[in-house]
N, CA, C and O atoms as a GROMACS GRO file, in nm:
protein
  472
    1MET      N    1   1.060   1.750   0.542
    1MET     CA    2   0.995   1.667   0.479
    1MET      C    3   0.972   1.538   0.538
    1MET      O    4   1.076   1.475   0.521
    2GLN      N    5   0.866   1.445   0.616
    2GLN     CA    6   0.834   1.351   0.629
    2GLN      C    7   0.799   1.249   0.540
    2GLN      O    8   0.680   1.230   0.511
    3ILE      N    9   0.910   1.167   0.483
    3ILE     CA   10   0.881   1.028   0.469
    3ILE      C   11   0.818   0.887   0.528
    3ILE      O   12   0.904   0.804   0.558
    4LEU      N   13   0.696   0.852   0.547
    4LEU     CA   14   0.740   0.705   0.590
    4LEU      C   15   0.698   0.636   0.520
    4LEU      O   16   0.596   0.656   0.455
    5SER      N   17   0.806   0.483   0.512
    5SER     CA   18   0.759   0.378   0.415
    5SER      C   19   0.764   0.267   0.489
    5SER      O   20   0.852   0.219   0.560
    6TRP      N   21   0.634   0.225   0.456
    6TRP     CA   22   0.634   0.078   0.547
    6TRP      C   23   0.618  -0.111   0.432
    6TRP      O   24   0.589  -0.132   0.314
    7ASN      N   25   0.638  -0.163   0.499
    7ASN     CA   26   0.565  -0.281   0.395
    7ASN      C   27   0.512  -0.368   0.467
    7ASN      O   28   0.577  -0.449   0.533
    8VAL      N   29   0.330  -0.359   0.461
    8VAL     CA   30   0.261  -0.392   0.525
    8VAL      C   31   0.170  -0.503   0.554
    8VAL      O   32   0.073  -0.532   0.625
    9GLN      N   33   0.282  -0.570   0.426
    9GLN     CA   34   0.199  -0.719   0.433
    9GLN      C   35   0.104  -0.746   0.407
    9GLN      O   36   0.099  -0.863   0.444
   10TRP      N   37  -0.007  -0.716   0.357
   10TRP     CA   38  -0.135  -0.695   0.305
   10TRP      C   39  -0.202  -0.690   0.420
   10TRP      O   40  -0.280  -0.772   0.468
   11CYS      N   41  -0.140  -0.526   0.481
   11CYS     CA   42  -0.215  -0.508   0.615
   11CYS      C   43  -0.233  -0.609   0.744
   11CYS      O   44  -0.258  -0.545   0.846
   12CYS      N   45  -0.227  -0.711   0.758
   12CYS     CA   46  -0.215  -0.816   0.856
   12CYS      C   47  -0.174  -0.835   0.952
   12CYS      O   48  -0.146  -0.955   0.957
   13GLY      N   49  -0.153  -0.793   1.030
   13GLY     CA   50  -0.162  -0.782   1.207
   13GLY      C   51  -0.105  -0.935   1.250
   13GLY      O   52  -0.114  -1.049   1.203
   14LEU      N   53  -0.034  -0.867   1.378
   14LEU     CA   54  -0.042  -1.042   1.450
   14LEU      C   55  -0.112  -1.088   1.496
   14LEU      O   56  -0.095  -1.206   1.528
   15ASP      N   57  -0.219  -1.027   1.522
   15ASP     CA   58  -0.378  -1.066   1.544
   15ASP      C   59  -0.496  -1.168   1.438
   15ASP      O   60  -0.610  -1.209   1.461
   16GLY      N   61  -0.386  -1.182   1.291
   16GLY     CA   62  -0.484  -1.241   1.164
   16GLY      C   63  -0.547  -1.193   1.141
   16GLY      O   64  -0.647  -1.251   1.100
   17LEU      N   65  -0.546  -1.028   1.147
   17LEU     CA   66  -0.694  -0.974   1.106
   17LEU      C   67  -0.644  -0.860   0.995
   17LEU      O   68  -0.625  -0.748   1.044
   18ALA      N   69  -0.630  -0.868   0.904
   18ALA     CA   70  -0.650  -0.758   0.747
   18ALA      C   71  -0.726  -0.603   0.782
   18ALA      O   72  -0.848  -0.596   0.767
   19ASP      N   73  -0.645  -0.471   0.832
   19ASP     CA   74  -0.706  -0.393   0.867
   19ASP      C   75  -0.665  -0.286   0.805
   19ASP      O   76  -0.589  -0.237   0.889
   20PRO      N   77  -0.664  -0.200   0.692
   20PRO     CA   78  -0.570  -0.114   0.616
   20PRO      C   79  -0.576   0.011   0.707
   20PRO      O   80  -0.477   0.078   0.738
   21ALA      N   81  -0.720   0.037   0.753
   21ALA     CA   82  -0.720   0.173   0.821
   21ALA      C   83  -0.615   0.165   0.980
   21ALA      O   84  -0.546   0.256   1.025
   22ARG      N   85  -0.637   0.017   1.041
   22ARG     CA   86  -0.568   0.066   1.181
   22ARG      C   87  -0.340   0.100   1.126
   22ARG      O   88  -0.247   0.162   1.179
   23ILE      N   89  -0.356   0.021   1.008
   23ILE     CA   90  -0.228   0.024   0.952
   23ILE      C   91  -0.185   0.203   0.915
   23ILE      O   92  -0.083   0.271   0.930
   24VAL      N   93  -0.304   0.226   0.867
   24VAL     CA   94  -0.263   0.387   0.791
   24VAL      C   95  -0.271   0.448   0.980
   24VAL      O   96  -0.183   0.494   1.052
   25ARG      N   97  -0.391   0.426   1.001
   25ARG     CA   98  -0.361   0.510   1.154
   25ARG      C   99  -0.238   0.573   1.224
   25ARG      O  100  -0.185   0.679   1.258
   26HIS      N  101  -0.226   0.438   1.222
   26HIS     CA  102  -0.087   0.371   1.275
   26HIS      C  103   0.041   0.460   1.205
   26HIS      O  104   0.129   0.529   1.257
   27ALA      N  105   0.017   0.433   1.094
   27ALA     CA  106   0.100   0.497   1.078
   27ALA      C  107   0.134   0.663   1.043
   27ALA      O  108   0.234   0.710   0.989
   28LEU      N  109  -0.005   0.742   1.103
   28LEU     CA  110   0.012   0.905   1.089
   28LEU      C  111   0.033   0.921   1.236
   28LEU      O  112   0.086   1.024   1.279
   29ALA      N  113  -0.003   0.834   1.308
   29ALA     CA  114   0.017   0.874   1.456
   29ALA      C  115   0.172   0.856   1.454
   29ALA      O  116   0.212   0.951   1.521
   30MET      N  117   0.300   0.772   1.406
   30MET     CA  118   0.402   0.791   1.423
   30MET      C  119   0.441   0.881   1.350
   30MET      O  120   0.554   0.916   1.384
   31GLY      N  121   0.402   0.940   1.263
   31GLY     CA  122   0.432   1.079   1.239
   31GLY      C  123   0.418   1.188   1.314
   31GLY      O  124   0.511   1.268   1.322
   32GLU      N  125   0.296   1.207   1.380
   32GLU     CA  126   0.280   1.358   1.453
   32GLU      C  127   0.307   1.299   1.576
   32GLU      O  128   0.222   1.336   1.656
   33GLY      N  129   0.437   1.173   1.656
   33GLY     CA  130   0.483   1.193   1.763
   33GLY      C  131   0.598   1.244   1.735
   33GLY      O  132   0.658   1.305   1.823
   34ALA      N  133   0.663   1.229   1.581
   34ALA     CA  134   0.795   1.294   1.544
   34ALA      C  135   0.787   1.410   1.531
   34ALA      O  136   0.899   1.461   1.536
   35GLY      N  137   0.687   1.500   1.512
   35GLY     CA  138   0.731   1.628   1.520
   35GLY      C  139   0.688   1.714   1.381
   35GLY      O  140   0.609   1.668   1.298
   36ALA      N  141   0.740   1.821   1.371
   36ALA     CA  142   0.709   1.922   1.255
   36ALA      C  143   0.592   1.837   1.149
   36ALA      O  144   0.615   1.796   1.035
   37GLY      N  145   0.415   1.824   1.254
   37GLY     CA  146   0.319   1.880   1.136
   37GLY      C  147   0.296   1.714   1.064
   37GLY      O  148   0.204   1.691   0.985
   38GLY      N  149   0.409   1.593   1.112
   38GLY     CA  150   0.357   1.528   1.079
   38GLY      C  151   0.417   1.445   0.904
   38GLY      O  152   0.494   1.497   0.824
   39ILE      N  153   0.361   1.333   0.894
   39ILE     CA  154   0.380   1.264   0.780
   39ILE      C  155   0.377   1.299   0.678
   39ILE      O  156   0.298   1.220   0.627
   40ASP      N  157   0.423   1.399   0.565
   40ASP     CA  158   0.406   1.414   0.431
   40ASP      C  159   0.358   1.366   0.312
   40ASP      O  160   0.274   1.401   0.229
   41VAL      N  161   0.458   1.249   0.332
   41VAL     CA  162   0.419   1.058   0.226
   41VAL      C  163   0.446   0.955   0.307
   41VAL      O  164   0.527   0.912   0.389
   42LEU      N  165   0.325   0.930   0.241
   42LEU     CA  166   0.314   0.772   0.304
   42LEU      C  167   0.374   0.696   0.208
   42LEU      O  168   0.380   0.759   0.102
   43CYS      N  169   0.422   0.583   0.202
   43CYS     CA  170   0.462   0.476   0.096
   43CYS      C  171   0.393   0.356   0.169
   43CYS      O  172   0.407   0.371   0.291
   44LEU      N  173   0.350   0.287   0.150
   44LEU     CA  174   0.318   0.184   0.157
   44LEU      C  175   0.300   0.021   0.050
   44LEU      O  176   0.237   0.007  -0.055
   45GLN      N  177   0.393  -0.096   0.138
   45GLN     CA  178   0.450  -0.169  -0.030
   45GLN      C  179   0.352  -0.349   0.052
   45GLN      O  180   0.370  -0.393   0.166
   46GLU      N  181   0.284  -0.393  -0.028
   46GLU     CA  182   0.239  -0.512  -0.034
   46GLU      C  183   0.086  -0.487  -0.015
   46GLU      O  184   0.012  -0.572   0.036
   47VAL      N  185   0.049  -0.379  -0.055
   47VAL     CA  186  -0.069  -0.360  -0.077
   47VAL      C  187  -0.142  -0.429  -0.155
   47VAL      O  188  -0.126  -0.426  -0.277
   48ALA      N  189  -0.288  -0.545  -0.057
   48ALA     CA  190  -0.287  -0.569  -0.166
   48ALA      C  191  -0.462  -0.590  -0.208
   48ALA      O  192  -0.546  -0.572  -0.120
   49VAL      N  193  -0.498  -0.624  -0.328
   49VAL     CA  194  -0.641  -0.603  -0.377
   49VAL      C  195  -0.673  -0.761  -0.451
   49VAL      O  196  -0.606  -0.838  -0.520
   50GLY      N  197  -0.840  -0.757  -0.386
   50GLY     CA  198  -0.888  -0.946  -0.442
   50GLY      C  199  -0.816  -1.062  -0.401
   50GLY      O  200  -0.820  -1.169  -0.462
   51HIS      N  201  -0.743  -1.036  -0.286
   51HIS     CA  202  -0.688  -1.181  -0.196
   51HIS      C  203  -0.765  -1.189  -0.163
   51HIS      O  204  -0.791  -1.103  -0.079
   52GLY      N  205  -0.861  -1.282  -0.188
   52GLY     CA  206  -0.930  -1.277  -0.036
   52GLY      C  207  -0.898  -1.402   0.050
   52GLY      O  208  -0.911  -1.400   0.173
   53ALA      N  209  -0.866  -1.488  -0.005
   53ALA     CA  210  -0.766  -1.651   0.004
   53ALA      C  211  -0.673  -1.641   0.119
   53ALA      O  212  -0.643  -1.740   0.185
   54LEU      N  213  -0.615  -1.498   0.148
   54LEU     CA  214  -0.534  -1.411   0.195
   54LEU      C  215  -0.515  -1.452   0.389
   54LEU      O  216  -0.617  -1.394   0.427
   55ALA      N  217  -0.491  -1.474   0.439
   55ALA     CA  218  -0.540  -1.419   0.616
   55ALA      C  219  -0.593  -1.307   0.632
   55ALA      O  220  -0.542  -1.201   0.596
   56GLY      N  221  -0.714  -1.323   0.693
   56GLY     CA  222  -0.765  -1.164   0.733
   56GLY      C  223  -0.857  -1.155   0.582
   56GLY      O  224  -0.950  -1.075   0.583
   57ALA      N  225  -0.842  -1.204   0.505
   57ALA     CA  226  -0.953  -1.176   0.383
   57ALA      C  227  -0.914  -1.027   0.354
   57ALA      O  228  -1.012  -0.959   0.382
   58PRO      N  229  -0.818  -0.953   0.312
   58PRO     CA  230  -0.758  -0.841   0.326
   58PRO      C  231  -0.880  -0.753   0.222
   58PRO      O  232  -0.888  -0.633   0.250
   59GLY      N  233  -0.976  -0.802   0.106
   59GLY     CA  234  -1.029  -0.739   0.028
   59GLY      C  235  -0.995  -0.596  -0.034
   59GLY      O  236  -0.879  -0.608  -0.075
   60ASP      N  237  -1.038  -0.475  -0.058
   60ASP     CA  238  -0.958  -0.417  -0.164
   60ASP      C  239  -0.849  -0.292  -0.017
   60ASP      O  240  -0.876  -0.223   0.081
   61GLN      N  241  -0.777  -0.315  -0.064
   61GLN     CA  242  -0.705  -0.235   0.056
   61GLN      C  243  -0.671  -0.093   0.044
   61GLN      O  244  -0.645  -0.009   0.131
   62VAL      N  245  -0.684  -0.082  -0.193
   62VAL     CA  246  -0.631   0.041  -0.219
   62VAL      C  247  -0.713   0.144  -0.125
   62VAL      O  248  -0.686   0.222  -0.033
   63ARG      N  249  -0.855   0.094  -0.214
   63ARG     CA  250  -1.017   0.183  -0.150
   63ARG      C  251  -1.029   0.228  -0.011
   63ARG      O  252  -1.082   0.338   0.011
   64SER      N  253  -0.968   0.123   0.126
   64SER     CA  254  -0.965   0.155   0.237
   64SER      C  255  -0.861   0.232   0.275
   64SER      O  256  -0.886   0.321   0.357
   65CYS      N  257  -0.721   0.215   0.225
   65CYS     CA  258  -0.650   0.308   0.226
   65CYS      C  259  -0.676   0.441   0.233
   65CYS      O  260  -0.678   0.527   0.322
   66ARG      N  261  -0.709   0.432   0.038
   66ARG     CA  262  -0.782   0.581   0.030
   66ARG      C  263  -0.899   0.651   0.105
   66ARG      O  264  -0.902   0.774   0.107
   67ARG      N  265  -0.965   0.600   0.148
   67ARG     CA  266  -1.070   0.665   0.229
   67ARG      C  267  -0.957   0.712   0.411
   67ARG      O  268  -0.986   0.810   0.479
   68CYS      N  269  -0.862   0.632   0.440
   68CYS     CA  270  -0.807   0.657   0.593
   68CYS      C  271  -0.694   0.792   0.524
   68CYS      O  272  -0.630   0.876   0.587
   69CYS      N  273  -0.699   0.780   0.449
   69CYS     CA  274  -0.540   0.876   0.422
   69CYS      C  275  -0.562   1.013   0.402
   69CYS      O  276  -0.618   1.061   0.304
   70ARG      N  277  -0.506   1.087   0.516
   70ARG     CA  278  -0.525   1.248   0.525
   70ARG      C  279  -0.486   1.307   0.372
   70ARG      O  280  -0.475   1.430   0.370
   71ALA      N  281  -0.467   1.244   0.253
   71ALA     CA  282  -0.394   1.297   0.192
   71ALA      C  283  -0.465   1.357   0.002
   71ALA      O  284  -0.546   1.310  -0.077
   72GLY      N  285  -0.381   1.475   0.006
   72GLY     CA  286  -0.424   1.535  -0.114
   72GLY      C  287  -0.447   1.449  -0.273
   72GLY      O  288  -0.512   1.482  -0.373
   73SER      N  289  -0.353   1.313  -0.238
   73SER     CA  290  -0.338   1.280  -0.345
   73SER      C  291  -0.255   1.144  -0.268
   73SER      O  292  -0.167   1.136  -0.183
   74CYS      N  293  -0.347   1.030  -0.360
   74CYS     CA  294  -0.323   0.909  -0.342
   74CYS      C  295  -0.320   0.822  -0.464
   74CYS      O  296  -0.394   0.823  -0.562
   75PHE      N  297  -0.191   0.728  -0.428
   75PHE     CA  298  -0.170   0.681  -0.567
   75PHE      C  299  -0.125   0.516  -0.533
   75PHE      O  300  -0.084   0.476  -0.425
   76PHE      N  301  -0.145   0.436  -0.655
   76PHE     CA  302  -0.127   0.259  -0.686
   76PHE      C  303  -0.027   0.210  -0.783
   76PHE      O  304  -0.050   0.261  -0.893
   77ALA      N  305   0.058   0.146  -0.785
   77ALA     CA  306   0.095   0.082  -0.906
   77ALA      C  307   0.114  -0.108  -0.860
   77ALA      O  308   0.170  -0.181  -0.778
   78ALA      N  309   0.052  -0.111  -0.941
   78ALA     CA  310   0.076  -0.305  -0.877
   78ALA      C  311   0.195  -0.327  -0.925
   78ALA      O  312   0.249  -0.263  -1.016
   79THR      N  313   0.246  -0.433  -0.857
   79THR     CA  314   0.381  -0.471  -0.923
   79THR      C  315   0.328  -0.690  -0.944
   79THR      O  316   0.402  -0.782  -0.980
   80THR      N  317   0.282  -0.692  -0.931
   80THR     CA  318   0.201  -0.813  -1.012
   80THR      C  319   0.027  -0.819  -0.994
   80THR      O  320  -0.042  -0.801  -0.894
   81ASP      N  321  -0.004  -0.846  -1.108
   81ASP     CA  322  -0.175  -0.822  -1.138
   81ASP      C  323  -0.172  -0.937  -1.220
   81ASP      O  324  -0.082  -0.978  -1.292
   82GLY      N  325  -0.318  -0.995  -1.191
   82GLY     CA  326  -0.354  -1.083  -1.266
   82GLY      C  327  -0.478  -1.140  -1.209
   82GLY      O  328  -0.538  -1.087  -1.115
   83PHE      N  329  -0.519  -1.262  -1.274
   83PHE     CA  330  -0.648  -1.283  -1.199
   83PHE      C  331  -0.674  -1.485  -1.148
   83PHE      O  332  -0.615  -1.593  -1.146
   84ASP      N  333  -0.745  -1.448  -1.131
   84ASP     CA  334  -0.742  -1.624  -1.063
   84ASP      C  335  -0.821  -1.701  -1.159
   84ASP      O  336  -0.837  -1.681  -1.280
   85ALA      N  337  -0.871  -1.799  -1.080
   85ALA     CA  338  -0.908  -1.928  -1.136
   85ALA      C  339  -1.068  -1.910  -1.180
   85ALA      O  340  -1.126  -1.964  -1.275
   86SER      N  341  -1.114  -1.824  -1.089
   86SER     CA  342  -1.263  -1.805  -1.161
   86SER      C  343  -1.251  -1.640  -1.191
   86SER      O  344  -1.353  -1.573  -1.206
   87GLY      N  345  -1.144  -1.593  -1.198
   87GLY     CA  346  -1.175  -1.440  -1.283
   87GLY      C  347  -1.190  -1.343  -1.186
   87GLY      O  348  -1.269  -1.252  -1.211
   88GLN      N  349  -1.130  -1.343  -1.083
   88GLN     CA  350  -1.115  -1.230  -0.962
   88GLN      C  351  -1.025  -1.193  -0.995
   88GLN      O  352  -0.950  -1.280  -1.039
   89ARG      N  353  -0.973  -1.055  -0.997
   89ARG     CA  354  -0.860  -0.960  -1.067
   89ARG      C  355  -0.808  -0.988  -0.881
   89ARG      O  356  -0.874  -0.992  -0.777
   90ARG      N  357  -0.661  -1.003  -0.911
   90ARG     CA  358  -0.583  -0.973  -0.768
   90ARG      C  359  -0.484  -0.890  -0.759
   90ARG      O  360  -0.475  -0.875  -0.881
   91SER      N  361  -0.402  -0.822  -0.718
   91SER     CA  362  -0.267  -0.745  -0.725
   91SER      C  363  -0.235  -0.758  -0.610
   91SER      O  364  -0.314  -0.789  -0.521
   92PHE      N  365  -0.111  -0.736  -0.596
   92PHE     CA  366   0.020  -0.685  -0.464
   92PHE      C  367   0.049  -0.553  -0.506
   92PHE      O  368   0.060  -0.558  -0.629
   93GLY      N  369   0.058  -0.493  -0.486
   93GLY     CA  370   0.090  -0.334  -0.483
   93GLY      C  371   0.206  -0.214  -0.437
   93GLY      O  372   0.314  -0.264  -0.409
   94ASN      N  373   0.202  -0.100  -0.427
   94ASN     CA  374   0.262   0.007  -0.370
   94ASN      C  375   0.154   0.126  -0.328
   94ASN      O  376   0.055   0.141  -0.400
   95LEU      N  377   0.164   0.174  -0.263
   95LEU     CA  378   0.034   0.309  -0.220
   95LEU      C  379   0.134   0.395  -0.170
   95LEU      O  380   0.214   0.374  -0.078
   96VAL      N  381   0.115   0.525  -0.265
   96VAL     CA  382   0.225   0.632  -0.179
   96VAL      C  383   0.085   0.737  -0.192
   96VAL      O  384   0.016   0.738  -0.293
   97ALA      N  385   0.060   0.821  -0.074
   97ALA     CA  386  -0.002   0.939  -0.033
   97ALA      C  387   0.066   1.018  -0.021
   97ALA      O  388   0.181   0.995   0.017
   98SER      N  389   0.021   1.143  -0.048
   98SER     CA  390   0.134   1.261  -0.019
   98SER      C  391  -0.014   1.407   0.012
   98SER      O  392  -0.100   1.456  -0.062
   99ARG      N  393   0.024   1.427   0.150
   99ARG     CA  394  -0.065   1.535   0.140
   99ARG      C  395   0.030   1.668   0.087
   99ARG      O  396  -0.028   1.776   0.102
  100LEU      N  397   0.173   1.677   0.023
  100LEU     CA  398   0.164   1.754  -0.054
  100LEU      C  399   0.167   1.828  -0.204
  100LEU      O  400   0.242   1.909  -0.150
  101PRO      N  401   0.159   1.862  -0.300
  101PRO     CA  402   0.149   1.819  -0.419
  101PRO      C  403   0.216   1.768  -0.513
  101PRO      O  404   0.316   1.828  -0.554
  102VAL      N  405   0.184   1.660  -0.562
  102VAL     CA  406   0.237   1.595  -0.694
  102VAL      C  407   0.211   1.654  -0.779
  102VAL      O  408   0.098   1.694  -0.805
  103ALA      N  409   0.358   1.684  -0.874
  103ALA     CA  410   0.327   1.728  -1.031
  103ALA      C  411   0.338   1.560  -1.139
  103ALA      O  412   0.250   1.538  -1.222
  104GLU      N  413   0.410   1.499  -1.126
  104GLU     CA  414   0.409   1.358  -1.190
  104GLU      C  415   0.464   1.207  -1.116
  104GLU      O  416   0.564   1.155  -1.067
  105VAL      N  417   0.372   1.190  -1.138
  105VAL     CA  418   0.360   1.022  -1.141
  105VAL      C  419   0.402   0.925  -1.231
  105VAL      O  420   0.313   0.913  -1.315
  106ALA      N  421   0.523   0.826  -1.261
  106ALA     CA  422   0.545   0.780  -1.304
  106ALA      C  423   0.573   0.649  -1.228
  106ALA      O  424   0.581   0.643  -1.105
  107GLN      N  425   0.592   0.516  -1.334
  107GLN     CA  426   0.602   0.421  -1.303
  107GLN      C  427   0.678   0.304  -1.354
  107GLN      O  428   0.643   0.256  -1.461
  108HIS      N  429   0.784   0.252  -1.285
  108HIS     CA  430   0.876   0.210  -1.380
  108HIS      C  431   0.921   0.043  -1.305
  108HIS      O  432   0.963   0.000  -1.198
  109ARG      N  433   0.871  -0.021  -1.467
  109ARG     CA  434   0.949  -0.178  -1.410
  109ARG      C  435   1.042  -0.208  -1.404
  109ARG      O  436   1.131  -0.174  -1.482
  110LEU      N  437   1.058  -0.318  -1.260
  110LEU     CA  438   1.204  -0.328  -1.292
  110LEU      C  439   1.236  -0.433  -1.347
  110LEU      O  440   1.177  -0.534  -1.308
  111PRO      N  441   1.318  -0.444  -1.433
  111PRO     CA  442   1.415  -0.630  -1.460
  111PRO      C  443   1.398  -0.762  -1.499
  111PRO      O  444   1.512  -0.810  -1.501
  112TRP      N  445   1.316  -0.847  -1.532
  112TRP     CA  446   1.350  -0.897  -1.494
  112TRP      C  447   1.396  -1.042  -1.540
  112TRP      O  448   1.341  -1.068  -1.648
  113LEU      N  449   1.479  -1.146  -1.494
  113LEU     CA  450   1.553  -1.205  -1.595
  113LEU      C  451   1.438  -1.339  -1.590
  113LEU      O  452   1.366  -1.369  -1.495
  114ALA      N  453   1.447  -1.406  -1.723
  114ALA     CA  454   1.367  -1.543  -1.799
  114ALA      C  455   1.406  -1.683  -1.729
  114ALA      O  456   1.357  -1.796  -1.735
  115GLU      N  457   1.549  -1.610  -1.640
  115GLU     CA  458   1.560  -1.738  -1.579
  115GLU      C  459   1.658  -1.711  -1.460
  115GLU      O  460   1.751  -1.634  -1.481
  116VAL      N  461   1.644  -1.770  -1.336
  116VAL     CA  462   1.673  -1.707  -1.233
  116VAL      C  463   1.826  -1.828  -1.164
  116VAL      O  464   1.912  -1.821  -1.077
  117GLY      N  465   1.793  -1.900  -1.241
  117GLY     CA  466   1.918  -1.997  -1.160
  117GLY      C  467   2.071  -1.978  -1.259
  117GLY      O  468   2.150  -2.069  -1.284
  118TRP      N  469   2.084  -1.839  -1.302
  118TRP     CA  470   2.242  -1.803  -1.360
  118TRP      C  471   2.337  -1.783  -1.298
  118TRP      O  472   2.444  -1.758  -1.353
   0.00000   0.00000   0.00000
């Protein structure tokens, strides 16, 4: 099984363009170069939804990634989720795409300390 995990930083390249399709194409090409049929599971961290003020105006990257992935299943779990002052929903999170069958999906929140400076 080949797994590729990548922190995509809202899919923004060095050229300032936020392009999820380019990231997914590159990831899949890396897997094909490794042989054995390519990537079975693609894990992307820091996928953005609704963060139009970020460089490259990322838009709905979950939708874009789902269109590009050659996967049987694609799952998104927000690690941050909320609304901006104008009422626009904004999320950052993790996307997992699998071309293998998925029996179960679970999201577990990590504990967050109430006070960081201890």
